C-alpha positions in Angstrom: 170.4 146.2 270.0 172.7 148.9 268.6 174.4 149.2 272.1 174.9 145.5 272.2 176.4 145.6 268.7 178.8 148.4 269.7 179.8 146.4 272.7 180.8 143.3 270.9 182.4 145.2 268.0 184.4 147.3 270.4 185.5 144.2 272.4 186.6 142.3 269.2 188.4 145.4 267.9 190.1 145.8 271.2 191.3 142.2 271.1 192.6 142.6 267.6 194.4 145.7 268.6 196.0 144.0 271.6 197.1 141.1 269.4 198.6 143.4 266.9 200.4 145.3 269.7 201.8 142.0 271.2 202.9 140.6 267.9 204.6 144.0 267.1 206.4 143.8 270.4 207.5 140.2 269.6 208.7 141.5 266.2 210.8 144.1 268.0 212.2 141.4 270.2 213.1 139.4 267.2 215.0 142.4 265.8 216.9 142.6 269.1 217.5 138.9 268.8 219.2 139.4 265.5 221.6 141.8 267.1 222.2 139.5 270.1 223.0 136.6 267.8 225.3 138.7 265.7 227.1 139.9 268.8 227.1 136.5 270.3 225.4 137.9 273.4 224.1 134.8 275.1 222.6 136.6 278.1 220.6 139.0 276.0 219.5 136.1 273.8 218.2 134.2 276.8 216.4 137.2 278.2 214.8 138.0 274.7 213.7 134.3 274.3 212.1 134.3 277.7 210.2 137.5 277.1 209.2 136.3 273.6 207.8 133.1 275.1 205.7 135.1 277.6 204.3 137.4 274.9 203.5 134.4 272.7 201.6 132.7 275.5 199.7 136.0 276.1 198.9 136.5 272.4 197.7 132.9 272.1 195.3 133.5 275.0 194.1 136.7 273.4 193.4 134.8 270.1 191.4 132.3 272.1 189.4 135.0 273.8 188.8 136.7 270.5 187.5 133.5 268.9 185.2 132.9 271.9 183.9 136.5 271.5 183.2 135.9 267.8 181.4 132.6 268.7 179.3 134.5 271.2 178.3 137.0 268.5 177.4 134.0 266.3 175.1 132.5 268.9 173.6 135.8 270.3 172.9 137.2 266.8 171.7 133.9 265.4 174.2 134.0 262.6 174.4 130.3 262.3 177.6 128.6 263.1 179.2 127.0 260.0 178.4 123.3 259.4 182.1 122.5 259.5 182.1 123.7 263.1 185.2 125.8 262.4 184.7 129.5 262.9 186.7 131.7 260.5 187.1 135.4 260.4 186.1 135.5 256.7 182.8 133.7 257.4 182.1 135.9 260.3 182.8 139.1 258.3 180.5 137.9 255.6 177.6 137.7 258.1 177.9 141.0 259.8 176.9 144.5 258.7 179.2 146.4 256.2 180.6 149.0 258.7 181.5 146.4 261.2 182.9 144.2 258.5 185.1 147.0 257.2 186.4 147.9 260.6 187.2 144.3 261.6 188.7 143.5 258.1 191.2 146.3 258.5 192.2 145.0 261.9 192.4 141.5 260.6 194.7 142.6 257.7 196.9 144.5 260.1 197.2 141.5 262.3 198.0 139.3 259.3 200.6 141.7 258.0 202.3 141.9 261.4 202.3 138.1 261.8 203.8 137.7 258.3 206.6 140.2 259.0 207.2 138.4 262.3 207.3 135.0 260.6 209.9 136.3 258.1 212.1 137.7 260.9 211.9 134.4 262.8 213.0 132.5 259.7 215.9 134.9 259.2 216.9 134.6 262.9 216.7 130.8 262.7 219.0 130.8 259.6 221.4 133.2 261.4 221.5 131.0 264.5 222.1 127.8 262.4 224.9 129.5 260.5 226.5 130.7 263.7 226.3 127.2 265.1 227.8 125.6 262.0 230.7 128.2 262.1 231.3 127.5 265.8 231.2 123.7 265.2 233.7 124.0 262.3 236.0 126.2 264.5 235.9 123.8 267.4 236.6 120.8 265.1 239.5 122.6 263.5 240.9 123.5 266.9 240.5 119.8 268.0 242.3 118.6 264.9 245.1 121.0 265.4 245.4 120.1 269.1 245.5 116.4 268.3 248.2 116.9 265.7 250.4 119.0 268.0 251.3 121.4 265.3 249.7 124.4 263.6 250.3 125.1 259.9 251.8 128.6 259.5 253.0 130.3 256.4 255.7 132.8 255.9 255.1 136.4 254.8 254.7 136.8 251.0 257.5 139.5 251.0 260.0 137.0 252.5 262.8 135.9 250.2 262.4 132.2 251.2 259.8 130.0 249.7 256.5 129.5 251.3 256.4 126.5 253.5 254.9 125.0 256.6 256.6 125.7 259.9 256.0 123.8 263.1 254.7 125.9 266.0 252.9 125.0 269.1 249.3 126.0 269.2 248.1 128.8 271.5 244.5 129.2 272.5 243.6 132.8 273.4 240.5 134.2 275.0 239.4 136.9 272.5 237.0 138.5 274.9 239.6 139.0 277.7 
């Protein structure tokens, strides 16, 4: 029986560790995403998003496998599945021995901490992306307005002896990355 306990405990611990590793990797990608958004590097952003999606799908599958493993322990150890039918880690931890509970609780807290840090980073990136989009939209709108008017408002240098006033100049659009 002890060997069986060690097997399921090791399996569930391994699944938790893999989830933590994957979410940590996603967190690093989100940090890279911040840099890509700041630098307006679309190709890097696309590659990061694609890799993040793949890792999220894999992490989701690991979570499913972990929950199946926990359910298997419930049934094989006659722990009694909760009446609500929804298995929770807290309920599971309350029904297993103290050493196993401590080990799994530490891993669960590590996973929770990693997911919270990832959530905060994702929110920050989302806000950064929205801000960049708003800035880009405002810039494009201003350029359209200037193009439609046929003139660009330009002011003279402060050191000039003449009074500040608008001058008429044709607008020139330049490629800043060239």
